[in-house]
N, CA, C and O atoms as a Tinker XYZ file with bonds, in Angstrom:
   500  protein
     1  N    203.850000 -171.131000 -100.335000    73     2
     2  CA   203.620000 -170.899000 -101.777000    64     1     3
     3  C    202.879000 -169.538000 -101.952000    63     2     4     5
     4  O    201.897000 -169.271000 -101.258000    81     3
     5  N    203.349000 -168.719000 -102.855000    73     3     6
     6  CA   202.724000 -167.394000 -103.004000    64     5     7
     7  C    201.300000 -167.542000 -103.696000    63     6     8     9
     8  O    200.998000 -168.474000 -104.441000    81     7
     9  N    200.539000 -166.575000 -103.373000    73     7    10
    10  CA   199.180000 -166.552000 -103.915000    64     9    11
    11  C    199.159000 -165.847000 -105.254000    63    10    12    13
    12  O    199.715000 -164.756000 -105.383000    81    11
    13  N    198.545000 -166.431000 -106.234000    73    11    14
    14  CA   198.527000 -165.936000 -107.583000    64    13    15
    15  C    197.297000 -165.167000 -108.010000    63    14    16    17
    16  O    197.122000 -164.864000 -109.190000    81    15
    17  N    196.455000 -164.856000 -107.063000    73    15    18
    18  CA   195.205000 -164.147000 -107.389000    64    17    19
    19  C    195.404000 -162.770000 -107.855000    63    18    20    21
    20  O    196.520000 -162.253000 -107.832000    81    19
    21  N    194.330000 -162.144000 -108.289000    73    19    22
    22  CA   194.402000 -160.674000 -108.729000    64    21    23
    23  C    193.235000 -159.995000 -108.010000    63    22    24    25
    24  O    192.225000 -159.640000 -108.617000    81    23
    25  N    193.416000 -159.824000 -106.661000    73    23    26
    26  CA   192.283000 -159.184000 -105.924000    64    25    27
    27  C    192.043000 -157.734000 -106.318000    63    26    28    29
    28  O    192.858000 -157.107000 -106.995000    81    27
    29  N    190.891000 -157.215000 -105.869000    73    27    30
    30  CA   190.529000 -155.848000 -106.182000    64    29    31
    31  C    191.521000 -154.799000 -105.776000    63    30    32    33
    32  O    191.689000 -153.774000 -106.436000    81    31
    33  N    192.192000 -155.086000 -104.646000    73    31    34
    34  CA   193.199000 -154.023000 -104.161000    64    33    35
    35  C    194.464000 -153.992000 -104.956000    63    34    36    37
    36  O    195.330000 -153.154000 -104.704000    81    35
    37  N    194.606000 -154.911000 -105.946000    73    35    38
    38  CA   195.852000 -154.903000 -106.763000    64    37    39
    39  C    195.422000 -154.303000 -108.176000    63    38    40    41
    40  O    196.254000 -154.265000 -109.083000    81    39
    41  N    194.228000 -153.871000 -108.351000    73    39    42
    42  CA   193.785000 -153.242000 -109.638000    64    41    43
    43  C    193.752000 -151.690000 -109.442000    63    42    44    45
    44  O    193.258000 -151.195000 -108.429000    81    43
    45  N    194.240000 -151.021000 -110.342000    73    43    46
    46  CA   194.313000 -149.526000 -110.260000    64    45    47
    47  C    192.899000 -148.942000 -110.652000    63    46    48    49
    48  O    192.482000 -149.049000 -111.806000    81    47
    49  N    192.205000 -148.346000 -109.692000    73    47    50
    50  CA   190.846000 -147.842000 -109.905000    64    49    51
    51  C    190.719000 -146.333000 -109.598000    63    50    52    53
    52  O    189.786000 -145.693000 -110.084000    81    51
    53  N    191.603000 -145.778000 -108.832000    73    51    54
    54  CA   191.431000 -144.384000 -108.408000    64    53    55
    55  C    191.690000 -143.487000 -109.595000    63    54    56    57
    56  O    192.694000 -143.655000 -110.287000    81    55
    57  N    190.777000 -142.507000 -109.854000    73    55    58
    58  CA   190.912000 -141.588000 -110.946000    64    57    59
    59  C    192.137000 -140.676000 -110.717000    63    58    60    61
    60  O    192.824000 -140.335000 -111.680000    81    59
    61  N    192.407000 -140.299000 -109.532000    73    59    62
    62  CA   193.533000 -139.439000 -109.160000    64    61    63
    63  C    194.913000 -140.189000 -109.449000    63    62    64    65
    64  O    195.876000 -139.614000 -109.959000    81    63
    65  N    194.910000 -141.493000 -109.081000    73    63    66
    66  CA   196.113000 -142.267000 -109.310000    64    65    67
    67  C    196.378000 -142.540000 -110.787000    63    66    68    69
    68  O    197.526000 -142.653000 -111.218000    81    67
    69  N    195.275000 -142.646000 -111.564000    73    67    70
    70  CA   195.395000 -142.895000 -113.002000    64    69    71
    71  C    195.865000 -141.606000 -113.659000    63    70    72    73
    72  O    196.694000 -141.629000 -114.569000    81    71
    73  N    195.332000 -140.483000 -113.192000    73    71    74
    74  CA   195.736000 -139.178000 -113.768000    64    73    75
    75  C    197.293000 -138.911000 -113.467000    63    74    76    77
    76  O    198.056000 -138.465000 -114.324000    81    75
    77  N    197.655000 -139.215000 -112.239000    73    75    78
    78  CA   199.080000 -139.064000 -111.861000    64    77    79
    79  C    199.978000 -139.982000 -112.624000    63    78    80    81
    80  O    201.092000 -139.599000 -112.982000    81    79
    81  N    199.531000 -141.186000 -112.884000    73    79    82
    82  CA   200.271000 -142.195000 -113.621000    64    81    83
    83  C    200.577000 -141.663000 -115.069000    63    82    84    85
    84  O    201.715000 -141.676000 -115.537000    81    83
    85  N    199.485000 -141.200000 -115.735000    73    83    86
    86  CA   199.722000 -140.722000 -117.111000    64    85    87
    87  C    200.367000 -139.354000 -117.235000    63    86    88    89
    88  O    200.959000 -139.037000 -118.267000    81    87
    89  N    200.260000 -138.542000 -116.198000    73    87    90
    90  CA   200.959000 -137.244000 -116.196000    64    89    91
    91  C    202.420000 -137.320000 -115.941000    63    90    92    93
    92  O    203.204000 -136.683000 -116.644000    81    91
    93  N    202.828000 -138.094000 -114.936000    73    91    94
    94  CA   204.206000 -138.101000 -114.481000    64    93    95
    95  C    204.866000 -139.427000 -114.481000    63    94    96    97
    96  O    205.938000 -139.571000 -113.892000    81    95
    97  N    204.256000 -140.464000 -115.144000    73    95    98
    98  CA   204.814000 -141.813000 -115.147000    64    97    99
    99  C    205.854000 -141.998000 -116.261000    63    98   100   101
   100  O    205.965000 -141.160000 -117.155000    81    99
   101  N    206.575000 -143.042000 -116.204000    73    99   102
   102  CA   207.585000 -143.419000 -117.221000    64   101   103
   103  C    206.866000 -144.407000 -118.172000    63   102   104   105
   104  O    206.032000 -145.194000 -117.724000    81   103
   105  N    207.178000 -144.369000 -119.433000    73   103   106
   106  CA   206.543000 -145.269000 -120.382000    64   105   107
   107  C    207.527000 -145.984000 -121.226000    63   106   108   109
   108  O    208.705000 -145.637000 -121.309000    81   107
   109  N    206.978000 -147.055000 -121.887000    73   107   110
   110  CA   207.797000 -147.838000 -122.824000    64   109   111
   111  C    206.932000 -148.605000 -123.724000    63   110   112   113
   112  O    205.708000 -148.486000 -123.672000    81   111
   113  N    207.540000 -149.411000 -124.571000    73   111   114
   114  CA   206.779000 -150.174000 -125.517000    64   113   115
   115  C    207.471000 -151.572000 -125.688000    63   114   116   117
   116  O    208.654000 -151.638000 -126.021000    81   115
   117  N    206.757000 -152.618000 -125.467000    73   115   118
   118  CA   207.217000 -153.979000 -125.805000    64   117   119
   119  C    206.028000 -154.596000 -126.625000    63   118   120   121
   120  O    204.923000 -154.737000 -126.101000    81   119
   121  N    206.270000 -154.944000 -127.863000    73   119   122
   122  CA   205.108000 -155.476000 -128.654000    64   121   123
   123  C    204.463000 -156.591000 -127.962000    63   122   124   125
   124  O    205.122000 -157.539000 -127.535000    81   123
   125  N    203.131000 -156.502000 -127.835000    73   123   126
   126  CA   202.098000 -155.614000 -128.329000    64   125   127
   127  C    201.630000 -154.597000 -127.301000    63   126   128   129
   128  O    200.533000 -154.055000 -127.439000    81   127
   129  N    202.425000 -154.322000 -126.279000    73   127   130
   130  CA   201.991000 -153.432000 -125.277000    64   129   131
   131  C    202.661000 -152.156000 -125.148000    63   130   132   133
   132  O    203.883000 -152.097000 -125.284000    81   131
   133  N    201.925000 -151.070000 -124.883000    73   131   134
   134  CA   202.561000 -149.768000 -124.374000    64   133   135
   135  C    202.259000 -149.864000 -122.922000    63   134   136   137
   136  O    201.155000 -150.222000 -122.512000    81   135
   137  N    203.272000 -149.534000 -122.134000    73   135   138
   138  CA   203.128000 -149.522000 -120.724000    64   137   139
   139  C    203.626000 -148.265000 -120.115000    63   138   140   141
   140  O    204.575000 -147.627000 -120.570000    81   139
   141  N    202.900000 -147.919000 -119.000000    73   139   142
   142  CA   203.202000 -146.650000 -118.264000    64   141   143
   143  C    203.282000 -147.063000 -116.780000    63   142   144   145
   144  O    202.394000 -147.757000 -116.285000    81   143
   145  N    204.318000 -146.648000 -116.089000    73   143   146
   146  CA   204.426000 -146.956000 -114.668000    64   145   147
   147  C    204.969000 -145.835000 -113.896000    63   146   148   149
   148  O    205.767000 -145.028000 -114.373000    81   147
   149  N    204.520000 -145.797000 -112.687000    73   147   150
   150  CA   204.869000 -144.758000 -111.798000    64   149   151
   151  C    205.175000 -145.330000 -110.395000    63   150   152   153
   152  O    204.358000 -146.043000 -109.812000    81   151
   153  N    206.405000 -144.989000 -109.856000    73   151   154
   154  CA   206.797000 -145.554000 -108.556000    64   153   155
   155  C    206.860000 -144.358000 -107.532000    63   154   156   157
   156  O    207.486000 -143.328000 -107.784000    81   155
   157  N    206.234000 -144.545000 -106.474000    73   155   158
   158  CA   206.233000 -143.454000 -105.432000    64   157   159
   159  C    206.708000 -144.083000 -104.096000    63   158   160   161
   160  O    206.183000 -145.093000 -103.629000    81   159
   161  N    207.718000 -143.432000 -103.522000    73   159   162
   162  CA   208.205000 -143.945000 -102.176000    64   161   163
   163  C    207.011000 -143.841000 -101.184000    63   162   164   165
   164  O    206.327000 -142.822000 -101.096000    81   163
   165  N    206.824000 -144.872000 -100.504000    73   163   166
   166  CA   205.661000 -144.988000  -99.579000    64   165   167
   167  C    205.923000 -145.933000  -98.439000    63   166   168   169
   168  O    206.798000 -146.792000  -98.548000    81   167
   169  N    205.224000 -145.813000  -97.386000    73   167   170
   170  CA   205.434000 -146.762000  -96.257000    64   169   171
   171  C    204.710000 -148.067000  -96.621000    63   170   172   173
   172  O    205.190000 -149.144000  -96.265000    81   171
   173  N    203.586000 -147.999000  -97.310000    73   171   174
   174  CA   202.888000 -149.168000  -97.685000    64   173   175
   175  C    203.346000 -149.624000  -99.060000    63   174   176   177
   176  O    203.296000 -148.822000  -99.993000    81   175
   177  N    203.768000 -150.802000  -99.236000    73   175   178
   178  CA   204.237000 -151.304000 -100.490000    64   177   179
   179  C    203.139000 -152.070000 -101.204000    63   178   180   181
   180  O    202.618000 -153.044000 -100.659000    81   179
   181  N    202.771000 -151.653000 -102.418000    73   179   182
   182  CA   201.721000 -152.282000 -103.126000    64   181   183
   183  C    202.004000 -152.124000 -104.650000    63   182   184   185
   184  O    202.754000 -151.236000 -105.058000    81   183
   185  N    201.422000 -152.956000 -105.432000    73   183   186
   186  CA   201.541000 -152.897000 -106.894000    64   185   187
   187  C    200.094000 -152.862000 -107.366000    63   186   188   189
   188  O    199.332000 -153.763000 -107.017000    81   187
   189  N    199.685000 -151.880000 -108.130000    73   187   190
   190  CA   198.397000 -151.757000 -108.662000    64   189   191
   191  C    198.508000 -151.694000 -110.215000    63   190   192   193
   192  O    199.380000 -151.000000 -110.738000    81   191
   193  N    197.641000 -152.403000 -110.932000    73   191   194
   194  CA   197.772000 -152.516000 -112.423000    64   193   195
   195  C    196.394000 -152.167000 -113.032000    63   194   196   197
   196  O    195.335000 -152.464000 -112.478000    81   195
   197  N    196.484000 -151.513000 -114.220000    73   195   198
   198  CA   195.367000 -151.218000 -115.008000    64   197   199
   199  C    195.526000 -151.924000 -116.294000    63   198   200   201
   200  O    196.642000 -151.919000 -116.813000    81   199
   201  N    194.510000 -152.551000 -116.889000    73   199   202
   202  CA   194.513000 -153.292000 -118.099000    64   201   203
   203  C    193.604000 -152.599000 -119.154000    63   202   204   205
   204  O    192.448000 -152.302000 -118.851000    81   203
   205  N    194.080000 -152.355000 -120.314000    73   203   206
   206  CA   193.246000 -151.621000 -121.369000    64   205   207
   207  C    193.473000 -152.196000 -122.692000    63   206   208   209
   208  O    194.603000 -152.466000 -123.100000    81   207
   209  N    192.362000 -152.393000 -123.389000    73   207   210
   210  CA   192.396000 -152.800000 -124.852000    64   209   211
   211  C    191.482000 -151.828000 -125.611000    63   210   212   213
   212  O    190.256000 -151.912000 -125.533000    81   211
   213  N    192.112000 -150.910000 -126.343000    73   211   214
   214  CA   191.257000 -149.765000 -126.851000    64   213   215
   215  C    190.257000 -150.227000 -127.983000    63   214   216   217
   216  O    190.524000 -151.114000 -128.793000    81   215
   217  N    189.191000 -149.589000 -127.946000    73   215   218
   218  CA   188.134000 -149.907000 -128.985000    64   217   219
   219  C    188.649000 -149.458000 -130.374000    63   218   220   221
   220  O    188.154000 -149.937000 -131.394000    81   219
   221  N    189.593000 -148.583000 -130.413000    73   219   222
   222  CA   190.140000 -148.144000 -131.674000    64   221   223
   223  C    190.730000 -149.227000 -132.511000    63   222   224   225
   224  O    190.641000 -149.178000 -133.738000    81   223
   225  N    191.354000 -150.243000 -131.865000    73   223   226
   226  CA   191.925000 -151.404000 -132.599000    64   225   227
   227  C    191.063000 -152.593000 -132.708000    63   226   228   229
   228  O    191.176000 -153.366000 -133.659000    81   227
   229  N    190.189000 -152.765000 -131.748000    73   227   230
   230  CA   189.283000 -153.990000 -131.730000    64   229   231
   231  C    187.857000 -153.536000 -131.446000    63   230   232   233
   232  O    187.470000 -153.228000 -130.318000    81   231
   233  N    187.104000 -153.515000 -132.538000    73   231   234
   234  CA   185.717000 -152.933000 -132.417000    64   233   235
   235  C    184.847000 -153.892000 -131.696000    63   234   236   237
   236  O    183.958000 -153.412000 -130.992000    81   235
   237  N    184.976000 -155.187000 -131.773000    73   235   238
   238  CA   184.125000 -156.169000 -131.142000    64   237   239
   239  C    184.485000 -156.365000 -129.661000    63   238   240   241
   240  O    185.648000 -156.575000 -129.318000    81   239
   241  N    183.474000 -156.293000 -128.799000    73   239   242
   242  CA   183.688000 -156.439000 -127.324000    64   241   243
   243  C    184.260000 -157.774000 -126.953000    63   242   244   245
   244  O    185.041000 -157.874000 -126.007000    81   243
   245  N    183.874000 -158.842000 -127.706000    73   243   246
   246  CA   184.314000 -160.191000 -127.375000    64   245   247
   247  C    185.801000 -160.258000 -127.628000    63   246   248   249
   248  O    186.493000 -160.944000 -126.877000    81   247
   249  N    186.329000 -159.612000 -128.606000    73   247   250
   250  CA   187.787000 -159.652000 -128.835000    64   249   251
   251  C    188.541000 -158.865000 -127.801000    63   250   252   253
   252  O    189.591000 -159.295000 -127.325000    81   251
   253  N    188.012000 -157.709000 -127.449000    73   251   254
   254  CA   188.647000 -156.903000 -126.360000    64   253   255
   255  C    188.568000 -157.695000 -125.062000    63   254   256   257
   256  O    189.552000 -157.677000 -124.323000    81   255
   257  N    187.515000 -158.368000 -124.727000    73   255   258
   258  CA   187.465000 -159.087000 -123.462000    64   257   259
   259  C    188.433000 -160.278000 -123.514000    63   258   260   261
   260  O    189.071000 -160.601000 -122.512000    81   259
   261  N    188.541000 -160.907000 -124.640000    73   259   262
   262  CA   189.498000 -162.026000 -124.777000    64   261   263
   263  C    190.905000 -161.577000 -124.501000    63   262   264   265
   264  O    191.614000 -162.194000 -123.705000    81   263
   265  N    191.342000 -160.454000 -125.182000    73   263   266
   266  CA   192.696000 -159.928000 -124.976000    64   265   267
   267  C    192.936000 -159.465000 -123.587000    63   266   268   269
   268  O    194.038000 -159.615000 -123.058000    81   267
   269  N    191.901000 -158.887000 -122.963000    73   267   270
   270  CA   192.053000 -158.440000 -121.578000    64   269   271
   271  C    192.189000 -159.602000 -120.603000    63   270   272   273
   272  O    192.985000 -159.576000 -119.665000    81   271
   273  N    191.367000 -160.634000 -120.869000    73   271   274
   274  CA   191.563000 -161.812000 -120.023000    64   273   275
   275  C    192.932000 -162.497000 -120.188000    63   274   276   277
   276  O    193.517000 -162.969000 -119.213000    81   275
   277  N    193.410000 -162.543000 -121.379000    73   275   278
   278  CA   194.790000 -163.177000 -121.587000    64   277   279
   279  C    195.776000 -162.341000 -120.927000    63   278   280   281
   280  O    196.692000 -162.894000 -120.319000    81   279
   281  N    195.696000 -160.986000 -120.977000    73   279   282
   282  CA   196.686000 -160.137000 -120.305000    64   281   283
   283  C    196.532000 -160.288000 -118.816000    63   282   284   285
   284  O    197.555000 -160.361000 -118.135000    81   283
   285  N    195.402000 -160.339000 -118.276000    73   283   286
   286  CA   195.219000 -160.459000 -116.799000    64   285   287
   287  C    195.844000 -161.766000 -116.367000    63   286   288   289
   288  O    196.612000 -161.798000 -115.405000    81   287
   289  N    195.517000 -162.888000 -117.088000    73   287   290
   290  CA   196.082000 -164.180000 -116.669000    64   289   291
   291  C    197.592000 -164.198000 -116.751000    63   290   292   293
   292  O    198.242000 -164.725000 -115.848000    81   291
   293  N    198.184000 -163.633000 -117.820000    73   291   294
   294  CA   199.638000 -163.581000 -117.903000    64   293   295
   295  C    200.215000 -162.762000 -116.742000    63   294   296   297
   296  O    201.214000 -163.180000 -116.156000    81   295
   297  N    199.653000 -161.668000 -116.406000    73   295   298
   298  CA   200.057000 -160.816000 -115.289000    64   297   299
   299  C    199.986000 -161.561000 -113.960000    63   298   300   301
   300  O    200.917000 -161.561000 -113.154000    81   299
   301  N    198.832000 -162.196000 -113.779000    73   299   302
   302  CA   198.561000 -162.932000 -112.526000    64   301   303
   303  C    199.558000 -163.964000 -112.247000    63   302   304   305
   304  O    199.949000 -164.151000 -111.095000    81   303
   305  N    200.019000 -164.691000 -113.305000    73   303   306
   306  CA   201.017000 -165.806000 -113.093000    64   305   307
   307  C    202.451000 -165.227000 -113.051000    63   306   308   309
   308  O    203.345000 -165.935000 -112.586000    81   307
   309  N    202.715000 -164.034000 -113.489000    73   307   310
   310  CA   204.101000 -163.511000 -113.533000    64   309   311
   311  C    204.306000 -162.323000 -112.602000    63   310   312   313
   312  O    205.389000 -161.738000 -112.609000    81   311
   313  N    203.308000 -161.941000 -111.796000    73   311   314
   314  CA   203.459000 -160.769000 -110.995000    64   313   315
   315  C    204.495000 -160.908000 -109.858000    63   314   316   317
   316  O    204.859000 -159.910000 -109.236000    81   315
   317  N    204.948000 -162.080000 -109.596000    73   315   318
   318  CA   205.997000 -162.277000 -108.554000    64   317   319
   319  C    207.277000 -161.575000 -108.927000    63   318   320   321
   320  O    208.081000 -161.303000 -108.035000    81   319
   321  N    207.523000 -161.261000 -110.190000    73   319   322
   322  CA   208.683000 -160.528000 -110.617000    64   321   323
   323  C    208.752000 -159.132000 -109.930000    63   322   324   325
   324  O    209.804000 -158.658000 -109.502000    81   323
   325  N    207.578000 -158.533000 -109.862000    73   323   326
   326  CA   207.469000 -157.203000 -109.198000    64   325   327
   327  C    207.382000 -157.285000 -107.684000    63   326   328   329
   328  O    207.624000 -156.291000 -107.000000    81   327
   329  N    207.051000 -158.420000 -107.163000    73   327   330
   330  CA   206.909000 -158.539000 -105.741000    64   329   331
   331  C    208.172000 -159.067000 -105.013000    63   330   332   333
   332  O    208.094000 -159.604000 -103.909000    81   331
   333  N    209.347000 -158.890000 -105.684000    73   331   334
   334  CA   210.570000 -159.237000 -104.962000    64   333   335
   335  C    210.832000 -158.160000 -103.855000    63   334   336   337
   336  O    210.387000 -157.019000 -103.987000    81   335
   337  N    211.505000 -158.511000 -102.845000    73   335   338
   338  CA   211.760000 -157.494000 -101.682000    64   337   339
   339  C    212.544000 -156.270000 -102.177000    63   338   340   341
   340  O    212.340000 -155.173000 -101.656000    81   339
   341  N    213.406000 -156.421000 -103.137000    73   339   342
   342  CA   214.198000 -155.210000 -103.538000    64   341   343
   343  C    213.285000 -154.286000 -104.364000    63   342   344   345
   344  O    213.441000 -153.066000 -104.315000    81   343
   345  N    212.346000 -154.852000 -105.113000    73   343   346
   346  CA   211.430000 -153.982000 -105.975000    64   345   347
   347  C    210.388000 -153.295000 -105.083000    63   346   348   349
   348  O    210.205000 -152.085000 -105.208000    81   347
   349  N    209.737000 -153.973000 -104.238000    73   347   350
   350  CA   208.606000 -153.471000 -103.444000    64   349   351
   351  C    209.112000 -152.684000 -102.251000    63   350   352   353
   352  O    208.345000 -151.878000 -101.725000    81   351
   353  N    210.311000 -152.847000 -101.789000    73   351   354
   354  CA   210.794000 -152.078000 -100.568000    64   353   355
   355  C    210.893000 -150.632000 -100.931000    63   354   356   357
   356  O    210.754000 -149.770000 -100.063000    81   355
   357  N    211.138000 -150.320000 -102.233000    73   355   358
   358  CA   211.423000 -148.927000 -102.574000    64   357   359
   359  C    210.176000 -148.103000 -102.828000    63   358   360   361
   360  O    210.203000 -146.889000 -102.625000    81   359
   361  N    209.082000 -148.716000 -103.265000    73   359   362
   362  CA   208.005000 -147.940000 -103.710000    64   361   363
   363  C    206.629000 -148.542000 -103.770000    63   362   364   365
   364  O    206.459000 -149.755000 -103.646000    81   363
   365  N    205.637000 -147.681000 -103.964000    73   363   366
   366  CA   204.281000 -148.054000 -104.308000    64   365   367
   367  C    204.180000 -147.928000 -105.796000    63   366   368   369
   368  O    204.336000 -146.820000 -106.309000    81   367
   369  N    203.919000 -149.028000 -106.553000    73   367   370
   370  CA   203.990000 -149.052000 -107.979000    64   369   371
   371  C    202.621000 -149.049000 -108.616000    63   370   372   373
   372  O    201.794000 -149.911000 -108.319000    81   371
   373  N    202.370000 -148.083000 -109.497000    73   371   374
   374  CA   201.162000 -148.130000 -110.322000    64   373   375
   375  C    201.576000 -148.377000 -111.726000    63   374   376   377
   376  O    202.587000 -147.835000 -112.171000    81   375
   377  N    200.809000 -149.204000 -112.476000    73   375   378
   378  CA   201.176000 -149.558000 -113.837000    64   377   379
   379  C    199.960000 -149.713000 -114.694000    63   378   380   381
   380  O    198.952000 -150.247000 -114.234000    81   379
   381  N    200.014000 -149.275000 -115.902000    73   379   382
   382  CA   199.027000 -149.409000 -116.943000    64   381   383
   383  C    199.568000 -150.244000 -118.082000    63   382   384   385
   384  O    200.663000 -149.958000 -118.568000    81   383
   385  N    198.853000 -151.263000 -118.532000    73   383   386
   386  CA   199.191000 -152.019000 -119.710000    64   385   387
   387  C    198.202000 -151.821000 -120.741000    63   386   388   389
   388  O    197.041000 -152.195000 -120.580000    81   387
   389  N    198.616000 -151.234000 -121.827000    73   387   390
   390  CA   197.667000 -150.940000 -122.975000    64   389   391
   391  C    198.040000 -151.740000 -124.156000    63   390   392   393
   392  O    199.149000 -151.619000 -124.676000    81   391
   393  N    197.123000 -152.572000 -124.599000    73   391   394
   394  CA   197.309000 -153.489000 -125.677000    64   393   395
   395  C    197.256000 -152.637000 -126.949000    63   394   396   397
   396  O    196.221000 -152.024000 -127.210000    81   395
   397  N    198.326000 -152.570000 -127.749000    73   395   398
   398  CA   198.427000 -151.637000 -128.863000    64   397   399
   399  C    198.635000 -152.304000 -130.215000    63   398   400   401
   400  O    199.356000 -151.770000 -131.057000    81   399
   401  N    198.017000 -153.460000 -130.440000    73   399   402
   402  CA   198.197000 -154.147000 -131.711000    64   401   403
   403  C    196.827000 -154.405000 -132.306000    63   402   404   405
   404  O    195.866000 -154.651000 -131.577000    81   403
   405  N    196.729000 -154.351000 -133.643000    73   403   406
   406  CA   195.501000 -154.648000 -134.259000    64   405   407
   407  C    195.240000 -156.141000 -134.460000    63   406   408   409
   408  O    194.147000 -156.539000 -134.864000    81   407
   409  N    196.272000 -156.977000 -134.168000    73   407   410
   410  CA   196.205000 -158.365000 -134.314000    64   409   411
   411  C    195.701000 -159.023000 -133.010000    63   410   412   413
   412  O    195.897000 -158.511000 -131.907000    81   411
   413  N    195.078000 -160.122000 -133.187000    73   411   414
   414  CA   194.639000 -160.978000 -132.026000    64   413   415
   415  C    195.751000 -161.989000 -131.823000    63   414   416   417
   416  O    195.808000 -163.015000 -132.503000    81   415
   417  N    196.642000 -161.688000 -130.874000    73   415   418
   418  CA   197.830000 -162.526000 -130.584000    64   417   419
   419  C    197.514000 -163.631000 -129.656000    63   418   420   421
   420  O    196.504000 -163.594000 -128.953000    81   419
   421  N    198.394000 -164.663000 -129.634000    73   419   422
   422  CA   198.215000 -165.860000 -128.762000    64   421   423
   423  C    198.633000 -165.497000 -127.348000    63   422   424   425
   424  O    199.333000 -164.514000 -127.104000    81   423
   425  N    198.159000 -166.357000 -126.405000    73   423   426
   426  CA   198.545000 -166.135000 -125.026000    64   425   427
   427  C    200.021000 -166.218000 -124.823000    63   426   428   429
   428  O    200.568000 -165.469000 -124.013000    81   427
   429  N    200.707000 -167.113000 -125.537000    73   427   430
   430  CA   202.129000 -167.285000 -125.341000    64   429   431
   431  C    202.900000 -165.929000 -125.690000    63   430   432   433
   432  O    203.822000 -165.534000 -124.976000    81   431
   433  N    202.492000 -165.267000 -126.776000    73   431   434
   434  CA   203.115000 -164.052000 -127.160000    64   433   435
   435  C    202.832000 -162.915000 -126.111000    63   434   436   437
   436  O    203.718000 -162.124000 -125.787000    81   435
   437  N    201.644000 -162.871000 -125.628000    73   435   438
   438  CA   201.251000 -161.902000 -124.601000    64   437   439
   439  C    202.031000 -162.117000 -123.327000    63   438   440   441
   440  O    202.493000 -161.176000 -122.681000    81   439
   441  N    202.162000 -163.374000 -122.987000    73   439   442
   442  CA   202.806000 -163.772000 -121.704000    64   441   443
   443  C    204.351000 -163.438000 -121.804000    63   442   444   445
   444  O    204.951000 -162.994000 -120.826000    81   443
   445  N    204.922000 -163.648000 -122.917000    73   443   446
   446  CA   206.364000 -163.357000 -123.148000    64   445   447
   447  C    206.568000 -161.818000 -123.030000    63   446   448   449
   448  O    207.500000 -161.355000 -122.373000    81   447
   449  N    205.712000 -161.079000 -123.656000    73   447   450
   450  CA   205.834000 -159.604000 -123.634000    64   449   451
   451  C    205.666000 -159.014000 -122.209000    63   450   452   453
   452  O    206.350000 -158.091000 -121.767000    81   451
   453  N    204.687000 -159.649000 -121.552000    73   451   454
   454  CA   204.401000 -159.197000 -120.135000    64   453   455
   455  C    205.581000 -159.444000 -119.252000    63   454   456   457
   456  O    205.951000 -158.610000 -118.425000    81   455
   457  N    206.166000 -160.592000 -119.432000    73   455   458
   458  CA   207.326000 -160.983000 -118.597000    64   457   459
   459  C    208.521000 -160.003000 -118.823000    63   458   460   461
   460  O    209.231000 -159.638000 -117.886000    81   459
   461  N    208.707000 -159.595000 -120.106000    73   459   462
   462  CA   209.740000 -158.649000 -120.457000    64   461   463
   463  C    209.443000 -157.284000 -119.846000    63   462   464   465
   464  O    210.360000 -156.625000 -119.355000    81   463
   465  N    208.251000 -156.863000 -119.860000    73   463   466
   466  CA   207.818000 -155.622000 -119.279000    64   465   467
   467  C    208.090000 -155.574000 -117.698000    63   466   468   469
   468  O    208.635000 -154.619000 -117.144000    81   467
   469  N    207.664000 -156.664000 -117.083000    73   467   470
   470  CA   207.831000 -156.714000 -115.631000    64   469   471
   471  C    209.307000 -156.687000 -115.196000    63   470   472   473
   472  O    209.699000 -156.077000 -114.201000    81   471
   473  N    210.102000 -157.409000 -116.034000    73   471   474
   474  CA   211.518000 -157.444000 -115.750000    64   473   475
   475  C    212.202000 -156.047000 -115.962000    63   474   476   477
   476  O    213.083000 -155.656000 -115.196000    81   475
   477  N    211.774000 -155.334000 -117.002000    73   475   478
   478  CA   212.321000 -153.992000 -117.207000    64   477   479
   479  C    211.924000 -153.056000 -116.080000    63   478   480   481
   480  O    212.765000 -152.293000 -115.604000    81   479
   481  N    210.698000 -153.083000 -115.643000    73   479   482
   482  CA   210.251000 -152.177000 -114.590000    64   481   483
   483  C    210.929000 -152.574000 -113.330000    63   482   484   485
   484  O    211.317000 -151.673000 -112.587000    81   483
   485  N    211.126000 -153.856000 -112.991000    73   483   486
   486  CA   211.768000 -154.297000 -111.840000    64   485   487
   487  C    213.300000 -153.865000 -111.797000    63   486   488   489
   488  O    213.875000 -153.552000 -110.754000    81   487
   489  N    213.869000 -153.886000 -113.009000    73   487   490
   490  CA   215.338000 -153.550000 -113.084000    64   489   491
   491  C    215.407000 -152.066000 -112.899000    63   490   492   493
   492  O    216.413000 -151.634000 -112.335000    81   491
   493  N    214.527000 -151.259000 -113.272000    73   491   494
   494  CA   214.612000 -149.701000 -113.128000    64   493   495
   495  C    214.308000 -149.355000 -111.733000    63   494   496   497
   496  O    214.599000 -148.221000 -111.352000    81   495
   497  N    213.749000 -150.200000 -110.912000    73   495   498
   498  CA   213.464000 -149.791000 -109.552000    64   497   499
   499  C    214.779000 -149.979000 -108.771000    63   498   500
   500  O    214.831000 -149.705000 -107.572000    81   499
């Protein structure tokens, strides 16, 4: 049975990798997320993700934290879409998920959008 955790090595933390992601990555929008991803051929296959909820849309930290937790949980349960042999054999994938709605949406809506994003990225690999 696959592990569904989200360990530290699966989170995008490197400033250089984040800069490269936003400079030369591909982007898209699936309500309520703007997503940016960058795939680099590499010997080591890994998927690293960055989660962001801008203060511009949600001033209160408790709302930002709630949305970030919902997004992380949805990703954690659906990340196997990106971990298929065909998808990870080709590249080292960096991805940023930016929550871009002023509304506080339900987990079900967030999970559905995240599944669509992961399927689109997987199909483009």
